[in-house]
Every structure is written in C-alpha cells, then in structure tokens.
N, C-alpha and C positions, 0 to 999 in steps of 0.2 A: 400485510407483513410478507407474505410469500412473494409478492411482486417486487418489493424492495430488496428482498434477499437475493432473488435471481439477478437483479440488476447489479447488486454489490458483488456477487460472486463472479460476474463477467467483467468487472472493471479491472484494469491493470493495477498491480500493487508493487510497491517498493518497500522491502523489509516489513511486509505485513500491513503497510498503510497504503491508502489510496494514492495513486499518482495521476498526474494529468495525462491525457491521451497522447499528447505530443512531446511530453518530457518523461521518457522512461528512465533516464539516468539521473534525474533530479529528485531527491527526496523532498516530500512536502513539509517535513519538519526538520529544523536544524539538528545537526549531529549532537549538540549538547543536551537535547531532550529525548534521546533514544532510550526509552524505558523498555520497549518490547522488541528486542533485537532478534531477528531471525537468521543471523549469520551462520548458525550451525547447520541449517538446512541447505545452504547454497553449495 
C-alpha cells in the first residue's frame, strides 16, 4: 500500500483526478461527471 500511495501522490492531477503525464490541460473525465470539484482550491 505504501508503495502505491507514494506513486499516486507523485502523479500529476487535474481537479483531484489523475491526469496523463503529457496531457496536463485535459481532464480524464468529461465535465458532465465532475462530482469532486476542486475549483475552490485553485
């Protein structure tokens, strides 16, 4: 578990979700399914 957690913590995220390493501006989930918005922190 600790190994997976460190890997997950180091991955780039978009609005709290994982993003591809080469696509920082592209959310992995369509906007219609954004249940966990982190817009307030930005």
